[in-house]
TORROMAR-116984 format. One line per 2 residues: number of its first residue (from 1); their letters; for each residue x, y, z of C-alpha. Coordinates in steps of 0.2 Angstrom, whole numbers, plus 2048, in hexadecimal, padded with zeros to 3 digits. Layout:
TORROMAR-116984
NUM	a	X,Y,Z  ...
END
This chain:
TORROMAR-116984
1	xx	4AC,6A4,9DB  4BE,6AB,9DC
3	xx	4CC,69F,9DE  4D5,6A4,9EE
5	xx	4E5,69D,9E8  4E5,6AB,9DB
7	xx	4E9,6B7,9EA  4FA,6AE,9ED
9	xx	506,6B5,9E0  511,6A5,9DF
11	xx	502,69A,9DC  4FB,6A6,9D0
13	xx	50C,6A5,9C6  50C,692,9C6
15	xx	4FA,692,9C0  4F3,687,9CE
17	xx	4E1,687,9D2  4D6,682,9E0
19	xx	4CA,674,9DA  4C1,671,9EB
21	xx	4C3,673,9FE  4B6,66D,A0B
23	xx	4B5,661,A19  4C8,65F,A1C
25	xx	4CB,65A,A09  4D2,665,9FC
27	xx	4D7,664,9EA  4E3,66F,9E0
29	xx	4E7,66E,9CD  4F5,674,9C1
31	xx	4F8,671,9AF  50A,66D,9AD
33	xx	513,679,9A1  525,67C,99A
35	xx	528,689,9A8  525,67C,9B5
37	xx	532,66F,9AE  543,66B,9B5
39	xx	552,667,9AA  54B,655,9A6
41	xx	53B,65C,99E  52F,657,9AD
43	xx	526,662,9B9  532,667,9C6
45	xx	532,65F,9D8  52F,670,9E0
47	xx	51F,672,9D6  519,661,9DB
49	xx	51D,665,9ED  514,675,9EC
51	xx	504,66D,9E5  505,660,9F4
53	xx	508,66E,A01  4FA,679,9FB
55	xx	4EE,66A,9FA  4F2,665,A0C
57	xx	4F1,677,A12  4E0,67A,A0A
59	xx	4DA,669,A12  4E0,66F,A23
61	xx	4D7,680,A20  4C7,677,A1B
63	xx	4C8,670,A2D  4BC,661,A2C
65	xx	4AF,664,A39  4B7,674,A3F
67	xx	4B3,67D,A2F  4BF,68A,A27
69	xx	4CE,68C,A32  4D6,69B,A2B
71	xx	4E9,69C,A27  4F5,68E,A29
73	xx	508,68C,A26  512,67D,A23
75	xx	51C,677,A31  524,667,A28
77	xx	521,65D,A19  527,64C,A12
79	xx	525,648,A00  527,637,9F7
81	xx	529,638,9E4  523,629,9DA
83	xx	524,62E,9C7  527,63E,9BC
85	xx	519,64B,9BC  512,652,9AC
87	xx	502,658,9A4  4F3,65B,9AF
89	xx	4F7,659,9C2  4EA,658,9D0
91	xx	4EF,657,9E3  4E2,652,9EF
93	xx	4E6,656,A02  4DD,64F,A11
95	xx	4DD,654,A23  4E2,645,A2E
97	xx	4E3,64D,A3F  4E0,65E,A47
99	xx	4E4,666,A58  4E1,678,A5D
101	xx	4F1,67D,A55  4F7,670,A49
103	xx	4F0,665,A3A  4F8,655,A34
105	xx	4F3,652,A21  4F7,647,A12
107	xx	4F6,64A,9FF  4F8,641,9EF
109	xx	4FC,648,9DE  4F5,63F,9CF
111	xx	4F8,643,9BC  4EA,643,9AF
113	xx	4EB,630,9AD  4E8,62E,9C0
115	xx	4FA,628,9C3  501,62B,9D4
117	xx	50F,638,9D2  513,63C,9E4
119	xx	50D,63B,9F6  510,647,A05
121	xx	50D,648,A17  50D,659,A20
123	xx	50B,662,A30  503,674,A30
125	xx	501,681,A3E  4F1,68B,A3F
127	xx	4F3,69E,A40  4E6,6A6,A4A
129	xx	4E1,6B7,A44  4E3,6C5,A51
END
């Protein structure tokens, strides 16, 4: 099965991959590499936020009882950082609430040792295909 994230040039360049997405839950992963680092030698906060954003967006698309919801865009996102990120990173997003036009989601980012790196909350707008 082809990874749909490979169709997004930015995510392909990061090396992010979709692990799973179903029933309003999604997981994405990335192996931290030197090109992801900031000046302190840890994975840049923008990469961390991108992992969380994509995990939540994929959870919103997985739609829970509603099935695949098509395309979503981020309306707003809040992120808390708890520790530096490095190595193998996995973000798990979960759909918390859905209306006809919006989804409210949360996500956590863990490292390979299951340490909590960051947590996010986000609102996403469903775009209906014409």
